[in-house]
N, C-alpha and C positions, 0 to 999 in steps of 0.2 A: 457494319463490319462483316467480314467474310464469315459464312456459316458452314461452308462445305466440309470443314474438318471437325465439325462438332462431334460426329461419331468417333472420330479418331481421338479427340480429347477424352472421350469416355473410356476408350480402351486403355488409355494411360492410367486413368483412375482405376481402371479394371485391373484387378489382380485377385479378384475373388467374385463370388456371387450366386445363388438361387435355391429355392425350395417350394414345396406345395402345401397340402392340406392334411388335417386330422380333425381335432375339435375346432380348430380355427385354421385359417390360411396365413402363411407367413406375410402375405401382403397386408394383413390386418394388424401387423405389429411394426409398422414403419413409423418412425418419429414424426411428430407433427411439423417439425421444422425442416424436414428433409427437402432438399432441392435437387439432388441427383440420386437416382436409384438404379442399381445394377443388379440384374437378375440373370443367373446362369445355371443351366442344367448340369454342367460338368466344368467346373472352374479350372481344374487341373489341365484338362485338354485345352481350354481356352488360353490359359497361361502359356502353354506350349505354342499355340498359334501365334500369340503375341511375340514370343521370344524369337520365332523364326521369321516373322514379318520383316522384310528388308527395311522399310521406312523406320519402324520402331526400334530396330536393333542398331541402326547406323546413324541415327540422329539424336541430338541432345538439345533440350530446351527447358526453360524454368518450370513449366507445369509438370513435365515428366520427372525432373529432378525432385520437385516438391513432393509429388505423390509417392515416388519410390522411397523417399525418406519416411514419410508419415505412416505408410502402411506396411511397416516392417513386420507386423504380427503375422502376416500371411505366410511367412516362411515356417511358422510353427503349426499352421492349420492346413489340413489336407482333407477337405470335405469330399465325400463320395456321392453326394446327392445335391439337389437344388439348393442354391445359396442366394441370399440377398444382402447387398451392401448399400446402406443409406448414408448419404453425405450431406453436409451443409457447412456454411461459413468456410469454404475451402480457401478463399482469399485471405483469411485472417491467420494470425499466428497460431492460435489454438484451434485445431481442426477436429471437431467431434465426429464420431462415426458410430454406426451400429451394424454389426455383422450377424446374420442369422442363418442357421442351416439345421438339418436333421441331426439328432444325436447319433453318435457313432463312436464305438470304443476305440477306433483307430483315427479319430479326428485330429488329435494332437500328436505331433511327431517330436517328442521332447525327450525320449529315453536316453539318447546319447549326449544330451546337453550336460556340460560340467557344472554350470551355474543355473540352478532352477529351484523354485520354491512355490508351493501352492498353499494358500491360506484360506480357511473358511471364515467369513466375516458376517456378523449380524448386527444391524443398526436399526433401531426403532421397528423391530419386527420384520425387517427386510434382509434376507440372507443372500449371499452371493460368494463367489470364489475370486480370489485375487491371485493372478499368476505373475511371478517375477522370474523372467527368463533372460539370462545373459544381461542382467542389469536393466531390462525393459519390463514395463508393467502393462497388464490389461486385466479386464474383469469379465466374468461370465455368470450367467444365470440360466437355469433350465426352466422351461414351461412345457408341460405335456411331453411330446416327443421331440421338442426342439431345444436348441441351445442358442443363446444370444451372447454376443461378445462386443465389448466396447472399451474405449480408453477412459471412460468415466462411469463409475457406479451410479451416479445421479441419472444418467441416461437410461440405464437398465431399470431403475426405479420408476422413472417417468413413464416409460413405455409399458412395462410389465405390471406394475402395481397401480399407478395412477391412470393408466390407459390414455396417456396424452399422445394419441396416434394421429396419423394423417387421415382426415375424413373428407378431403376435397372430392366432391362428386366428379369433377373433371378427371382427376387422377384415377378414380375408380373405373370410369369409362375406358380410359385409354389403356390401363394395364390389362384389360381383357383382350386387347389386340396383340399382345406379346406372343410370339411364336414359342411354344414350350420347348422346342428342340434347339433353340438358339439362345445365345447370350443377348440380352436386351438392355438398352440404356434408356431410362426415362428421366427427363430433366425439366425443370421449371424454366420457361423462357426468360422470365424477368431476372433470373439469377445467372444468366449465361455469362455476362461480362465478368462478374467477380469470380465465378466458378472457374473460368478458363485462365485467370491470372494473366491477362494480356496476350494469351496465345493467338487469339484471332486478330490481334493487331498486326500480325505478320502479313495479313491479307488485306486487299485493297478496298473492300466495299462494305458499306453499311447495309443492313437489311431492315425492312419495315418493322417497327416495334409491334410486339404481340404480347402485351403484359398479362400476367396471370395465367396464361395458357401453358399447357404441357405438351411435350414432344416425346414420342417413343420411336426408337429405331432398333431393329433386329440386325445383328452383326454377323457378317461372313468374312473370315480372314484366312488368307493363305500366304505363301511366301512373298508373292508379288502384289497382292491386291487386298484392299480393305473395302468392304461394301457395307452399306447401311440402308435399310429400307424400312419405312414405317409411316407414322402419321403425326401430324402436329395439329392440335386443336386451335382454332382461330378464335380469339376473344372478340366480343361484339364491337370493340373499337379499333380492331386491327385493320390496317389498310390492305392487308393481304386478301381479305374476304371479298374485296371489290374487284380483284384482278381476274380478267377472263383467261381462258385456256386457248393458246394459239401455237402455231408452228414456230420453230426456231429458225427463221429464214436468214437472219443476219450472220449466222455462223459461217455462211458461204463467203463472207468478206474478210474473215479473220486471217491475217498472215500466220504462217506456221512457226514464225519466231516470236509469237506473242508471249507475254508474261501472264496476263490475266484478262478475263472477259466476263461481262455481266450483262444480262438482258432481263427486262421486265415487260410484260404486256401492259397495255395502256388503254384506258377508256374514260378519261376524265370528261365529265359533263360540262358543257359551256366553257371551254377554255378561252382565254383572252385572245390568243393568236390563232388564226384560222388554220395554220399548218397542223395544229394538234387535232383538228377535227378529222383529219385523214391519216393520223398516226395510229398504228396498231401495236407497236412495240418500241421500246427505247433501250439502247445498248450502250455499254462503255467498254472499250478495249484499250489495253496498255501494250505497247510494242517498244522496242529499244529506243526509238526516237521520241516517244511521248504517248499521250492519251488522245483518244478520239471518242466523240459522242455520235451515236448513229440513230437516226429516226427511220423506222420502217413505215413507209407511206403506202397508199393504195396503188398508185401507178406513177411512172416516171414523169409524164406530162403534168399531172396534177401537182407533183412535188415542185417542179420548176415554176409552175404558175403561182403556187402559194408563196414561194420565196421571192417572187419578183419584187424588186424595190428594197429588199433587206440588205443587199450587198452590192459591191462594186467588183466587176470582173478584173482580175489582175494578170492572169495568164492561163494558157492551156497546157495541160500535161497529159501526153498520150491520149489526145482527143477528149480529155475531160477538162471542163472549165473550173478554175479555182477562183473563189470570190473572197473578198475581205468584207466582214460584217460592218455595217454602219453603226449598229447598236448591239454591243455584246451582252447586254442585260436582258434582252427580250426573252431568251430561253428560260430564265429563272422563274418567270411568272407561272408557267404551266408544268414545270417538271415536278415529279414526285419529290418529297423531302429527302428521300434516301438516295437521290441521284444528284451529283454536283456538276455544274457547268461553269466553273470559275475560269475566267480569262480566255473564253472562247473568242477567237478573232477571225477564223477562216472556215470556209465550207466548200464542199463540192458535191457532185451527184454521181452515184454509180447505180444505174438502172433506177429502181424506185426508192433507193435509199439516199438519205441526205447525211453527209458526214461532216462533223464540226471538230475543230481542234484549235489550240492556241498557236500551232506551228504549221507552216505549209509543208514542211518535210514529212510530218506524220501522214498527211493526206496523200502525198506523193508515194510514200512507202506502201500505203494500203492499195493505192491504184496499181502500182507496179506488181505487187503480190497477186492481186486479182487478175491482172492481164496475163501473168505468167503461170497461172494456176498453182502458185506457191502458197496455197491457202490450206488451213487446217482441215477443212472438210474433204480434201482430196487425199489426205494422208492415210495410209493403211492403219497406222497405230491408233489414229483417232477413230476411224471407222470401227475398229475392234472395241475400243474403249466405250463408244457411244451405244454399243449393243446392250449395255447395262442400264441405259437411260431411255426415257420416252422421247419421241420426236416432237412432242407438244408439252406445254406447261405454262406456268404463270411467272415463275422466277427461275433463273438459271445462272449459277456461278461456275466458272471454270478457271483453273489455274494451271499454267505450265510451271510445275514446281521447280524445275532446274533453273528457271530464269528469275525466281522471286527474290532470292536472298543474297545480299552483298556482304562483304567483310565489314562494312560500316554497320549494317544492321546487326551483325553478330556481336560487335563490340558494344553497341548501345543496349541490346536486349539480353545479352548473356546467353543467347541461343546459338546453336551450331547446327545448321541444316546442310545436308548433302544429298543430292538427288541425281539419279541417272538421267541422261538426256531423254526427252520424250516422256518423262514422268508427268502424269496428269492427275488432278483432283477436281471432282465436279459435284455440285449439289443442285438438286432440282426440286421445286415445289410445284405441285399441281393443285390448284385451288378447287375446293368443293364447298365453298361458303363456310360451313361450320368447322371444317377441318381441311387440311391439305395433305396430299400424299407426298412422301419424301423419298427420293432416291439419291443416294450419295455413293461415290466410289473414289478411291485413291489407288492408282496403279503406277508401279515403278517399273516400266519397261526398260530393258537393257539398252537397246538402241534400235533405230528404225532398220538398220542393215541386218541385224541379227533376226529381227522379226520377219524380214522378207525371206530369210533362209529357212527359218523354222519358227513356228508359233504354236503356243498352246491353244487347243481348240475345245478341250473338255476336261472337266474335273468332276469326278463322281465320288461321293462319300458313302461308305457302307456303314451298317449299324455297329460293327465291331472291327477291330484290327484285322487286316488281311493275313491269312495263313499261308497262301501261295501267291505267286505272281499272277496277274491277269492274263487270259488267253483270248485271242480272237477266235470267233466261231462263225462259220459261214451261215448266213441267213438265206435259205433257199427261196424264201418268199420275196425278198427285196434285192437279192443278188449283191448284198452288202455284208458287212461283218458286224456281228454282235459281240458281246463281251462276257466271258465266263470267269468267275472268281469265287474262291471260298474264304470265309472269315474264320477267326480262331474259335468260334463257337460251332464250327462245322456246318454252317449254313452256306449253301451254294446259291449264287446269284446269276441271273442272266439279264444283262442290260442291253438296250439298243445302243448304237454308236452315237446317239444324241443324249445318252444318260438316263433314258426312261427305263424303269425296272419292269421287266416282263414277269419274272417270278423269283421267289426265294424258297429254297427247299432245304429242310433239315436232313443231313446225312448222319450215318451211324458213327463216323469218325473222320479223321483227317484224310484228304486225298493224298495218296502216296505217289509222288512224281507228277507227270504231265497230265493235262486233259487232252485226249485225242479226239479228232473229228473223224467219224466214219459214216458210211452210207450202206447200212446193213441190207436194205431192200433194193439197192441198185436202181433207185427211181429219182435220184437227185435230192431226196429228203435227208437232211443231215442229223446225226445223233452225236451226243457227247459220251465218250467212253473213258472210264477211269477205274482205278482200284483204290479201295480204302484198306483199313487194317485187316478186315476179315471178308471182304467181298469184291467181286467184279460187278460193276454197275454200268448200264447203258441207258441214257435218258434221251427222249425226243426233245424237240425245241420248245415244247410246252412244259417241260419238267416232269413228264410222265415216264415211268419205267417201261422200257421195251421188253416185252415178254420173249423168252423165258427168264430174262435177267430180273433181279441180280442173282449171280451165282455165289452162294455163301460157303465159307470154309470154317471149320471148327478151330483150326490153328491159324496163327498170324501169317499173313503174306509178308515175306521178308524183303522183297524187292518191288519196285514200281512196275506197273503194267507196261509190257512191250507189245506193240501191234505190228504184225507182218502183213504186207499186201504184195506178195511176190511179183505178180505180173501186172500190178496196178489195175486189176479187174474186180476189186472189191470182194474177193474171196478171203476175208480176213482170218488171221490166226491171232488169238489173244494169248500171250505167253505170261504165265504167272509162276512165281517161285515161292516155295516154302523150304527154307534151309537148303538141302541138297536136291530137293525134288523139283522137277519142272513139269508144268501142266500146259498143254496146248489145247485151247478151246476154240471151236468154230463159231460162225455167226448164229447158229441155232442153240448155242449153249451146251453143246456136246463135245466130249473129248475127240480130238482128231485121230482117226484111225490111220495106221500106217506110219505113225511117228514113233520110232523105236527107242528114242532116248527118254529115259524116265528119271534116272537118278545119277547124280554126279558122285565122284569119289569123296568130295568134301563140299563144304557149304559154297553155294553160288553167291558171289560177292557183288555182282552188278546185274542189271536186267539183261536177258539174252538180247543179242544184237543181230539183226539181219543186214547183210551187206551183199550187194551184187557187184561183181567184177566182170565186165563184159556181158556174157549171156548166162553166167553161172551164179547160182544163189548159194550163200553160205550163212550159217547160223553160228555165232561165236558165243561160247560159254566160258566164263572165268570162274575158277575155283580158288578157294582160300589156300590150298596147298601149292599155289603157283602154277596150276595146270591150266592150259588153254586148249580147249577143244574146238575145232573148226568142223562143223557138221554140214551134212547135206539137208535138203528139205525133209528127207525121211528120218533124220535124226541119227544117221550113221556118220562115222568119222570120215570126212572127205579129204582133209589134209592133216596127216599126223604131225604133231609137234612134240619133239622129245624134250626140248629145253623147258625148264621151269622159270617162272618170272616172279619178281617182287612187284606185283601190280600196283600202279598208282590209282588214283580215283578217276582218271580220265577214261572215257569210253574208247572203244576201237572204232576206226573209220576206214572206209575205202578211199584210197588216194593214189592216183597214177598207177592203177592196176595192182596195188599192193594193199595189205592191211597195215594200219599204222596206229600206234598209241605211244605211251611212255611208261617207264618204270619209276620206282621211287627215287632212284639215283638222279633222275632228271634226263636220262638218255631217251631219245626217240628210238622206238623199236619198229622196224619194218619187216614184214613177212611176205614173200611172194607166193604164188599159187603152187609152187613146188615144195613149200615148207622151209625154204631157206630164210634164216633169221639174220638180220643186220642191225647192229646197235650203232646209233649215231649220237655223239655228244652234242647237246644243245648249248648255245652260248648262254652263260650265266643261268644254268639249268635249275637253280633252286626254286622250289615251289612251282614247277612248270604246270600250266593249265593250257589245254589245247582243244581245238575243234578243227575238223577237216571235212571236205567233200571231194568229189572226183578231181576237181581242178585247183582247189585252194587249200592251203595249210596255214593255220593261224595258231600261234601259241604265245603265251605270256610267261616270261621268266623274270621274277622280281618286278622291276618297273619297265622292262623292255618288251614291247609288243612287236612280234614278228608276223608280217603278213606276206606270205609267199617269200620272195627273195629280198624283201625290204624290211627294215626294222626302224622303230622310232622309240624315243625315250619318253615315258610318261612321268608325271610327278609320282613320288612314292605315295602309296595308298593301299586300301583294302579293296581289291578288284574282284568282281565276279568272273567266272569262266567266260572267255570270249564266245560270242554267238555268231553264227553264219546265217545269212538270209539271202536267198535268190528270189528276187521279185521283178517281174517285167523285164527279164533278161539282164538285170544288173545284180551285182553282189555287194552286200553290205556286211560290215563287221561291227558288232555292238559290244561294248564293255562298260560296266558301271563301277565307279568308285563309291562304295557304300560309306566310306569315311567322310568324304566331302560331298556326298549325295549328288554326284554328277554322272550323266550318261554321255558317253562318247560314241560317235558313229563315223566309221571310216568306209571308204570304198576299197576295191581290191588293189588299188595302187597305194594304199596306206595314207591316203589324204583324208584329213578330217573334213567332214561336210560342213558347209556354211551354216552358222548359227549354233553349232554344237561347241561345247557340252551344254546340256540342259539338265534341269533338276530331275532327279529320280533316285530311287533307293533299292532297286531290284534288277534282275535280268529283264529283258524287254521282249515284246512281240512286235513284228512289223508286217504290215499288209496294206493293200489298197482297200481301206475299210469303208469307203463311201463312193459317191458317183463321180467325183472329180478325178483329175489325173495325178494329184499329189498322193504320196504315201503317208501312212499314219504309223507313228511309233507309240506304243502303249507301255506304261511302266507304273509301278507302285510309287506313289508320292509320299505323303504322310502315312502314318500307320494304318489309317482306314480310307486311303484315297487312291483312286485310279486316275492317272493323267494320260491324255492323248495329245501328242504333238503332230502337227501337219508339217511335212517337209517335201 
């Protein structure tokens, strides 16, 4: 049977899991009968990953239903440290389990329950607690710094008092390979069938038996993908340990409308039929017209020679000869037990491959796909999928999930599966005699067309949730872009555009506003400039502070840092605000002489803004009393404005030789260089959010997005402020619906770019971040995730 979704089975069982050591390790308190063990460093985060995963959230099947019913207790338990869940007899009516984790005063979330009772029980010297919550019962027992929870007090007694624990040396070996930073599933291979409750019956292949051995997989899950990587111990009698490691050549024959594919390497000694002496791998593929068996032989001439006399030529199809077998049973003698060749009547040759099937049409369909390059290996979505797998191995299972399940199967099995087109699941085993490497992946791609327009190229996880959106930062060494971001523990990270961490630096507090890129020494070497609560800091690309920074303040900085570069000559001015006070600091950390503005009449409510109209520079200061000051570089009033404004949260911009922003009523306000003020009512102006540059004006009112002279209606949602990007001579407008977690990207003609929206939860950054011609869009994904899309 198919094994590629074994890790997926685990995740369904998963709803909890993992802990470590003290006087003993939690792994030493696993019941002796345990057949599946789940270990997780952060089960709450893992549960959230499962909830968001497209496959798990949108599909229903018996195993998932069963586990969701039986592990109801997890809604009452919120562990904050490593947890372990041990399971056995899952296929039976009574399903025992043992859950263990570190003691924590906040472990049980039962304060608001209307029906709850906790009873202390002692029997024959063994004491434990019984919880009755909303009519459901479970039992707990503490040992040292740990707490153990089960649906049976007998299990607690067996493990904690009688020490009837798992002592299998193979389990002890394999558990050491678990990644402590990931959720791991460990299961006994012999119990796989009963454990999965027929789940694997949805897939088409049997795998070689591996009795008594254990398998471990570390799990990585996001919205679109489930990955499992690990080890499987090979028992002395397993056929897997005899399989060599070879390239997956036959994948080049598989039509892109396939439903399933399986291949195994082959090295049987002294086969009965000579053709198997030159066979290096055997594959089975299912396509809409039927199944085919494929032998990968050493060369085309040898294949034809070895098959001489076994068949009768019946026709040629696209220059390929089709034969009818004289004896359909000859294949059975030398095929592995886990590969079936029932009712094989026809065969043909494609290069050095021999293809067998019970129907001519199957062979013709494969020939046609091969000749037209309509094969899986040519498809972009498969190339991306296969990056998570090795090009070599011993066993390989692959399913086109959208083609697997019919309404008949749903009725017979009680399962309901729904997959996007081009969704794939694969499992790979790479034999090392005593053990096999395992790589498994399930990916639910939206469609090939959308992937051609935009595709996710990178996902980076930080140690803690992100506090700000990620920013691209120019790498002057590679002429590409790196990634800067801060987490909620005030750690600043710098990653490469491949996700490699260069450094992580602890800051004094949260970065306020944007991370700016500067070149203080005018030599092309870039630095990061930003302000925190009490200081202005500038770091080089190695994370070192550039002297004489940081500039520290006794009182809190009340607005984010603004950076002015009047003539684009890198003579920077760093503008900082404390209440009504404005400080302008130069590249050497000194106050700028000749800047006459020091204090506003009331609190400054937004960062100072530099705007150039034509050849003239202006600095705009907004005060809480509704005063707008438009200053010169020297800090003197350049354009007197008498009118007071009820300022909105929108910045002021330069647009069509005017200053433009909005007021709280939703009106757009335009001011020319003579100080004339013009109010313009915006369409449906409630909650107006805007952005502008010299040539483009973009604003959002309710669900109407206005891009220059055009407007379009969006679904109602919670949108970020529109963003404008000018890259390579083109203008892009980005906006994120944080409610549906979708990022939209438009051009200046208000046209949504192909492949959007994509998943994201924050404002974005856009740049040409690498060496190709495509642009990259970067956004926050999950709470501690950075995602980069290529478009």
